[in-house]
C-alpha positions as CSV (number, residue, x, y, z in Angstrom):
1,X,153.2,-59.5,-152.3
2,X,156.6,-58.5,-150.5
3,X,158.7,-60.7,-152.8
4,X,157.3,-59.7,-156.3
5,X,155.9,-56.0,-155.8
6,X,158.1,-52.9,-155.6
7,X,159.2,-51.9,-152.0
8,X,157.7,-48.7,-152.3
9,X,154.2,-50.3,-152.9
10,X,154.6,-52.8,-149.8
11,X,156.0,-50.3,-147.2
12,X,153.4,-47.8,-148.0
13,X,150.8,-50.3,-146.4
14,X,152.6,-51.2,-143.4
15,X,150.9,-48.4,-141.2
16,X,147.7,-49.9,-142.0
17,X,148.7,-52.7,-139.7
18,X,148.6,-50.9,-136.3
19,X,149.1,-47.3,-136.8
20,X,145.9,-45.9,-138.4
21,X,143.7,-43.0,-137.5
22,X,141.8,-43.7,-134.1
23,X,137.9,-43.2,-133.6
24,X,136.9,-40.8,-130.8
25,X,136.1,-42.1,-127.3
26,X,132.9,-40.6,-127.7
27,X,132.1,-42.6,-130.8
28,X,133.2,-45.7,-129.0
29,X,130.9,-44.9,-125.8
30,X,127.7,-44.3,-128.2
31,X,128.7,-47.7,-129.9
32,X,128.8,-49.5,-126.6
33,X,125.3,-48.2,-126.0
34,X,123.9,-49.2,-129.1
35,X,125.3,-52.6,-129.2
36,X,125.1,-53.5,-125.3
37,X,122.4,-51.2,-124.4
38,X,124.8,-49.9,-121.3
39,X,127.8,-47.3,-121.2
40,X,131.3,-48.4,-121.1
41,X,131.4,-47.7,-117.1
42,X,128.9,-50.3,-116.5
43,X,131.3,-53.0,-118.0
44,X,134.7,-51.7,-116.8
45,X,136.3,-50.1,-113.7
46,X,138.7,-48.5,-115.8
47,X,138.8,-47.9,-119.7
48,X,141.7,-46.2,-121.4
49,X,140.5,-43.4,-123.6
50,X,143.5,-43.8,-125.9
51,X,143.8,-46.9,-127.8
52,X,147.2,-48.9,-127.7
53,X,146.9,-49.7,-131.3
54,X,144.8,-48.8,-134.3
55,X,144.5,-50.6,-137.7
56,X,142.0,-50.2,-140.4
57,X,138.9,-52.0,-139.1
58,X,139.4,-51.6,-135.5
59,X,141.5,-50.2,-132.3
60,X,142.3,-51.8,-128.9
61,X,141.9,-50.2,-125.6
62,X,143.2,-51.4,-122.2
63,X,140.6,-52.0,-119.7
64,X,139.8,-53.5,-116.1
65,X,136.9,-55.7,-116.1
66,X,134.1,-54.8,-113.6
67,X,134.0,-56.8,-110.5
68,X,136.8,-59.4,-111.3
69,X,139.6,-56.7,-111.8
70,X,140.8,-58.7,-114.9
71,X,143.3,-56.8,-117.3
72,X,141.7,-57.0,-120.7
73,X,142.3,-55.8,-124.2
74,X,138.8,-54.3,-125.6
75,X,138.8,-54.6,-129.4
76,X,136.2,-52.2,-130.8
77,X,135.4,-51.8,-134.6
78,X,135.5,-48.2,-135.9
79,X,132.0,-47.2,-135.6
80,X,131.9,-45.5,-139.0
81,X,132.5,-48.5,-140.8
82,X,129.1,-49.6,-140.4
83,X,128.2,-46.8,-142.7
84,X,131.0,-46.8,-145.0
85,X,131.8,-50.3,-145.6
86,X,129.0,-51.0,-148.2
87,X,130.1,-47.9,-149.9
88,X,133.7,-48.7,-149.8
89,X,132.8,-52.3,-151.4
90,X,130.7,-50.7,-154.1
91,X,133.3,-48.3,-155.0
92,X,135.9,-51.0,-155.0
93,X,133.7,-53.1,-157.3
94,X,133.1,-50.2,-159.5
95,X,136.7,-49.1,-159.7
96,X,138.1,-52.5,-160.6
97,X,135.2,-52.9,-163.3
98,X,136.2,-49.7,-164.9
99,X,139.9,-50.7,-164.9
100,X,139.1,-54.0,-166.5
101,X,136.9,-52.2,-169.3
102,X,139.6,-49.9,-170.2
103,X,142.5,-52.3,-169.5
104,X,141.4,-55.9,-170.0
105,X,145.0,-57.1,-169.2
106,X,144.6,-55.7,-165.6
107,X,141.5,-57.8,-164.3
108,X,141.3,-57.0,-160.6
109,X,137.5,-58.3,-160.2
110,X,138.6,-61.3,-158.3
111,X,140.0,-58.9,-155.5
112,X,136.9,-57.2,-155.1
113,X,135.1,-60.5,-155.0
114,X,137.5,-61.7,-152.2
115,X,137.0,-58.4,-150.5
116,X,133.3,-59.1,-150.6
117,X,133.7,-62.6,-149.0
118,X,136.5,-61.9,-146.4
119,X,135.5,-58.5,-145.0
120,X,132.1,-59.5,-143.5
121,X,134.0,-62.3,-141.6
122,X,136.7,-59.8,-140.3
123,X,133.9,-57.4,-139.1
124,X,132.1,-59.9,-137.1
125,X,133.9,-60.0,-133.7
126,X,131.8,-62.7,-132.4
127,X,132.9,-64.9,-135.2
128,X,136.7,-63.8,-134.2
129,X,136.2,-64.9,-130.6
130,X,135.2,-68.4,-131.8
131,X,137.9,-68.6,-134.1
132,X,140.4,-67.6,-131.2
133,X,139.1,-70.4,-128.9
134,X,139.2,-72.9,-131.7
135,X,142.7,-72.1,-132.6
136,X,143.8,-71.9,-128.7
137,X,142.1,-75.3,-128.0
138,X,144.0,-76.8,-131.1
139,X,147.4,-75.5,-130.1
140,X,146.9,-76.6,-126.5
141,X,147.0,-80.2,-127.5
142,X,150.6,-79.7,-129.2
143,X,153.4,-80.2,-126.5
144,X,155.7,-77.3,-126.2
145,X,154.1,-75.2,-128.6
146,X,155.0,-71.5,-127.9
147,X,151.9,-70.2,-129.5
148,X,149.5,-68.2,-127.0
149,X,146.2,-67.1,-128.1
150,X,144.4,-64.6,-125.5
151,X,141.4,-66.1,-123.9
152,X,138.0,-64.5,-124.8
153,X,135.9,-62.9,-122.0
154,X,132.9,-61.9,-124.3
155,X,132.4,-60.6,-127.7
156,X,129.6,-59.1,-129.9
157,X,129.5,-58.2,-133.6
158,X,131.5,-55.0,-133.0
159,X,133.0,-55.4,-129.6
160,X,135.5,-58.2,-128.4
161,X,136.9,-58.4,-124.8
162,X,139.9,-60.5,-124.4
163,X,142.8,-61.3,-122.1
164,X,145.4,-58.9,-122.1
165,X,148.7,-60.3,-122.8
166,X,151.3,-57.7,-123.8
167,X,154.5,-58.4,-126.2
168,X,156.9,-56.9,-128.4
169,X,156.9,-56.9,-132.2
170,X,158.8,-60.0,-133.6
171,X,161.2,-57.5,-135.7
172,X,162.2,-55.8,-132.4
173,X,165.7,-57.5,-132.6
174,X,167.0,-55.4,-129.7
175,X,164.3,-56.8,-127.5
176,X,165.2,-60.5,-128.6
177,X,168.8,-60.2,-128.2
178,X,168.5,-58.4,-124.9
179,X,166.4,-61.0,-123.5
180,X,168.7,-64.1,-125.0
181,X,165.9,-65.1,-127.1
182,X,167.2,-67.0,-130.0
183,X,166.2,-65.5,-133.4
184,X,166.7,-69.1,-135.1
185,X,164.3,-70.4,-132.7
186,X,161.7,-68.0,-133.3
187,X,161.9,-68.4,-136.9
188,X,161.6,-72.3,-136.4
189,X,158.7,-71.8,-134.1
190,X,156.6,-69.5,-136.7
191,X,157.4,-72.1,-139.3
192,X,155.9,-74.9,-137.1
193,X,153.0,-72.8,-136.1
194,X,151.8,-71.8,-139.7
195,X,152.6,-75.2,-141.3
196,X,150.5,-76.8,-138.5
197,X,147.6,-74.3,-139.8
198,X,148.3,-75.3,-143.6
199,X,148.7,-79.2,-142.8
200,X,147.1,-80.1,-139.7
201,X,144.0,-82.2,-139.9
202,X,141.9,-80.4,-137.4
203,X,143.6,-76.9,-137.8
204,X,142.1,-74.0,-139.8
205,X,144.6,-71.2,-141.6
206,X,145.0,-67.9,-140.2
207,X,145.1,-65.6,-143.2
208,X,146.4,-62.4,-141.9
209,X,149.7,-63.1,-139.8
210,X,151.3,-59.7,-140.5
211,X,153.6,-57.9,-137.8
212,X,151.0,-56.1,-136.2
213,X,148.9,-59.2,-135.4
214,X,151.8,-61.2,-133.7
215,X,154.4,-60.4,-130.9
216,X,156.7,-62.2,-128.6
217,X,157.5,-62.2,-125.0
218,X,160.2,-63.7,-122.7
219,X,158.9,-66.8,-120.9
220,X,161.8,-68.5,-118.8
221,X,159.4,-71.2,-117.8
222,X,158.6,-72.5,-121.1
223,X,160.7,-75.4,-122.3
224,X,162.7,-76.0,-124.4
225,X,162.7,-72.2,-125.4
226,X,162.2,-69.2,-123.4
227,X,159.6,-67.1,-125.5
228,X,156.0,-67.0,-126.3
229,X,154.5,-66.1,-129.7
230,X,151.2,-64.2,-129.3
231,X,148.5,-64.2,-131.9
232,X,145.9,-61.5,-131.5
233,X,143.6,-61.1,-134.6
234,X,141.4,-63.9,-135.6
235,X,139.2,-62.6,-137.8
236,X,140.0,-64.3,-141.0
237,X,140.2,-68.0,-141.1
238,X,139.8,-70.4,-143.9
239,X,139.4,-74.2,-144.3
240,X,141.7,-75.9,-146.6
241,X,140.3,-78.9,-148.6
242,X,142.0,-82.2,-147.9
243,X,142.8,-82.7,-151.5
244,X,144.3,-79.3,-151.9
245,X,146.4,-79.9,-148.7
246,X,147.9,-83.1,-150.1
247,X,148.7,-81.9,-153.3
248,X,150.1,-78.6,-152.0
249,X,152.3,-81.0,-149.8
250,X,153.5,-82.9,-152.8
251,X,154.2,-79.6,-154.6
252,X,156.5,-78.3,-151.8
253,X,158.3,-81.8,-151.6
254,X,158.9,-81.3,-155.4
255,X,160.2,-77.6,-154.7
256,X,162.5,-79.0,-152.0
257,X,163.9,-81.6,-154.1
258,X,164.2,-79.3,-157.3
259,X,161.9,-81.7,-159.0
260,X,160.6,-79.6,-161.9
261,X,158.4,-82.1,-163.5
262,X,156.7,-82.9,-160.0
263,X,156.4,-79.1,-159.5
264,X,154.5,-78.6,-162.7
265,X,152.4,-81.7,-162.1
266,X,151.0,-80.3,-158.7
267,X,151.0,-76.8,-159.5
268,X,148.3,-77.9,-162.2
269,X,146.5,-80.0,-159.6
270,X,146.6,-77.3,-156.9
271,X,145.8,-74.3,-158.8
272,X,145.2,-75.1,-162.4
273,X,148.7,-73.7,-163.5
274,X,149.7,-74.2,-167.2
275,X,153.4,-74.8,-168.2
276,X,153.5,-71.2,-169.3
277,X,152.5,-69.6,-166.2
278,X,154.4,-72.1,-164.1
279,X,157.8,-70.0,-163.8
280,X,155.7,-67.0,-162.5
281,X,153.8,-69.1,-160.0
282,X,156.7,-70.8,-158.8
283,X,158.2,-67.2,-157.9
284,X,155.0,-66.3,-156.4
285,X,154.8,-69.4,-154.1
286,X,158.4,-69.4,-153.1
287,X,159.4,-65.9,-153.2
288,X,162.2,-66.6,-155.4
289,X,163.6,-66.3,-158.7
290,X,162.6,-69.3,-161.0
291,X,166.2,-70.0,-161.5
292,X,166.7,-70.6,-157.7
293,X,163.7,-72.6,-157.6
294,X,164.8,-75.0,-160.2
295,X,168.1,-75.6,-158.6
296,X,168.0,-75.1,-154.8
297,X,165.3,-72.9,-153.4
298,X,166.6,-73.8,-149.9
299,X,169.1,-70.7,-149.7
300,X,169.5,-67.3,-148.6
301,X,168.1,-64.7,-151.4
302,X,170.9,-62.5,-152.5
303,X,170.5,-58.9,-152.9
304,X,171.1,-59.4,-156.8
305,X,168.1,-61.8,-156.9
306,X,166.0,-59.3,-155.1
307,X,166.8,-56.9,-157.5
308,X,166.1,-59.2,-160.5
309,X,162.6,-59.9,-159.1
310,X,161.9,-56.2,-158.4
311,X,163.2,-55.0,-162.0
312,X,161.2,-57.7,-163.6
313,X,157.9,-56.2,-162.5
314,X,158.5,-53.4,-165.0
315,X,159.0,-55.7,-167.8
316,X,155.6,-57.1,-168.1
317,X,155.5,-59.4,-165.2
318,X,153.1,-57.4,-163.1
319,X,150.5,-57.9,-165.9
320,X,151.1,-61.5,-165.7
321,X,151.0,-61.7,-162.0
322,X,147.6,-59.9,-162.0
323,X,146.1,-62.3,-164.5
324,X,147.7,-65.3,-162.6
325,X,146.2,-64.4,-159.1
326,X,142.8,-64.0,-160.7
327,X,142.9,-67.5,-161.9
328,X,144.2,-69.4,-159.0
329,X,141.4,-70.8,-156.3
330,X,140.7,-68.4,-153.6
331,X,142.1,-70.7,-151.1
332,X,145.4,-70.9,-152.7
333,X,145.5,-67.1,-152.9
334,X,145.1,-67.0,-149.2
335,X,147.7,-69.6,-148.8
336,X,150.1,-67.4,-150.8
337,X,149.3,-64.5,-148.8
338,X,149.9,-66.2,-145.5
339,X,153.2,-67.5,-147.0
340,X,154.3,-64.2,-148.2
341,X,153.6,-62.6,-144.6
342,X,155.4,-65.5,-142.8
343,X,158.4,-65.4,-145.0
344,X,158.5,-61.3,-144.6
345,X,158.6,-61.9,-140.8
346,X,161.2,-64.4,-141.0
347,X,163.4,-62.3,-143.0
348,X,163.0,-59.4,-140.7
349,X,164.6,-61.7,-137.9
350,X,167.8,-61.9,-139.7
351,X,168.5,-65.4,-138.4
352,X,171.7,-67.1,-138.7
353,X,170.7,-70.4,-140.3
354,X,168.8,-68.6,-143.1
355,X,165.6,-70.3,-144.6
356,X,167.4,-73.9,-144.7
357,X,165.9,-75.1,-141.1
358,X,162.4,-73.9,-142.2
359,X,162.3,-75.7,-145.3
360,X,163.3,-78.8,-143.1
361,X,160.2,-78.1,-141.0
362,X,158.0,-77.7,-144.1
363,X,159.6,-80.8,-145.5
364,X,158.6,-82.8,-142.3
365,X,155.1,-81.7,-142.4
366,X,154.6,-82.5,-146.1
367,X,156.1,-85.9,-145.5
368,X,153.6,-86.7,-142.8
369,X,150.8,-85.3,-145.0
370,X,151.8,-87.8,-147.8
371,X,152.2,-90.7,-145.4
372,X,148.6,-90.0,-144.1
373,X,147.5,-90.1,-147.7
374,X,149.1,-93.3,-148.4
375,X,147.8,-95.2,-145.2
376,X,144.2,-94.1,-145.9
377,X,144.7,-95.6,-149.5
378,X,145.9,-98.8,-148.2
379,X,143.0,-99.0,-145.7
380,X,140.4,-98.0,-148.5
381,X,141.5,-101.2,-150.4
382,X,140.3,-103.5,-147.5
383,X,142.0,-105.0,-144.6
384,X,145.5,-104.2,-143.8
385,X,146.2,-107.9,-143.2
386,X,146.0,-108.6,-146.8
387,X,149.3,-109.5,-148.3
388,X,149.2,-106.5,-150.8
389,X,148.1,-104.2,-148.2
390,X,150.8,-105.3,-145.9
391,X,153.4,-104.5,-148.4
392,X,151.9,-101.1,-149.2
393,X,151.6,-100.3,-145.5
394,X,155.0,-101.1,-144.8
395,X,156.3,-99.5,-147.9
396,X,154.6,-96.2,-146.9
397,X,156.0,-96.2,-143.4
398,X,159.6,-97.2,-144.5
399,X,159.6,-94.2,-146.8
400,X,158.4,-91.8,-144.4
401,X,160.8,-93.0,-141.7
402,X,163.6,-92.6,-144.3
403,X,162.8,-89.1,-145.0
404,X,162.4,-88.4,-141.2
405,X,165.7,-90.0,-140.3
406,X,167.3,-87.8,-143.2
407,X,165.2,-84.5,-141.8
408,X,166.4,-85.1,-138.4
409,X,170.1,-86.1,-138.8
410,X,170.3,-82.7,-141.1
411,X,168.7,-80.7,-138.5
412,X,171.2,-81.9,-135.9
413,X,173.9,-81.3,-138.2
414,X,172.9,-77.5,-138.6
415,X,172.3,-77.3,-134.8
416,X,175.8,-78.5,-134.0
417,X,177.3,-76.2,-136.6
418,X,175.5,-73.3,-135.1
419,X,176.6,-74.2,-131.4
420,X,180.3,-74.4,-132.8
421,X,179.6,-71.0,-134.3
422,X,180.3,-72.5,-137.9
423,X,179.0,-70.7,-141.0
424,X,175.6,-71.5,-141.8
425,X,174.7,-74.2,-144.4
426,X,173.9,-72.6,-147.7
427,X,171.6,-75.3,-149.0
428,X,170.2,-78.8,-148.4
């Protein structure tokens, strides 16, 4: 996790996003014949031999569809994975079991279990195609959402042919600035997209939003902003149980309000976190030092705070972190992973507003989630027309409208300060 583990660790793995070794064209050709019964030339008028990107599981080639002339991106699995994945999983399982035997305090068997669950999904490109279409359909119903998911032409177990949509990395600040794309608006758009995935009733959580899976392009026709955010990889999604989603919303509302008692209550409800484990869990979920969590998490991290967190890893925190991550439910682990990746993307944008606006967006999603639960509770008690239920119904809406009004006013205040080129708000 970028906010807790040493920089040397996290930076080492960045090339795995899109700069891995490539599989040969001949191996890809053979895989096409094995999987489709036909060579590449039967499917495409043009197929670029050199991939435009290569990650740890697959690489992507540009091609032109036979007949239609459509420009497509062909994602092909590294052929050798068919042979090596079972061995890799077995070695991982053995390695972590051996580590646990000699060093019981470093139990990483949960990680091998998660790999055995997640990797088969990521290696099923037909499933990835269905995930992409589902996400594309969901965000198409949200007005002015800048999220673009490439269309799917066809897909098999190891081959996925998708619409080709080019873009630049989100951390390409020179591209953003030269095209007058507002970094703060990009940051806010990312916050809305991934909060929708966590709290949206019919949406599923994308669990791998790293820099290699997202890009941005200018789109002057889109309002109110002038950009699209493109999400490429759809191999790993998870459903969040409704009870978890609601408790998670209450946890974050407690964090934003610096309500430590509420934080501890819902940390226990969401992940079974004890009072002793809570400070570390609070840092893991927010990416902040525990002292900031209990005062005002809605502020920009200082260099001093970063050094404090990094230095603490050498003082026994790593061992505690390993034990904590092994205990929490797997869905919470994946939410933590998604939060960490999106925080890292947001920090790389070097926005003027800092994290304040994103916390306002998060608070808005959380308050809507709590409202839905309260309305459902009222309806489960019988007719809304009963006097007791009318009072509960009106109270729920009044509380929500009060919070929504505060958030809207504060967001406008931040917007006006930005237009006036005043210093950013330090905290809520």
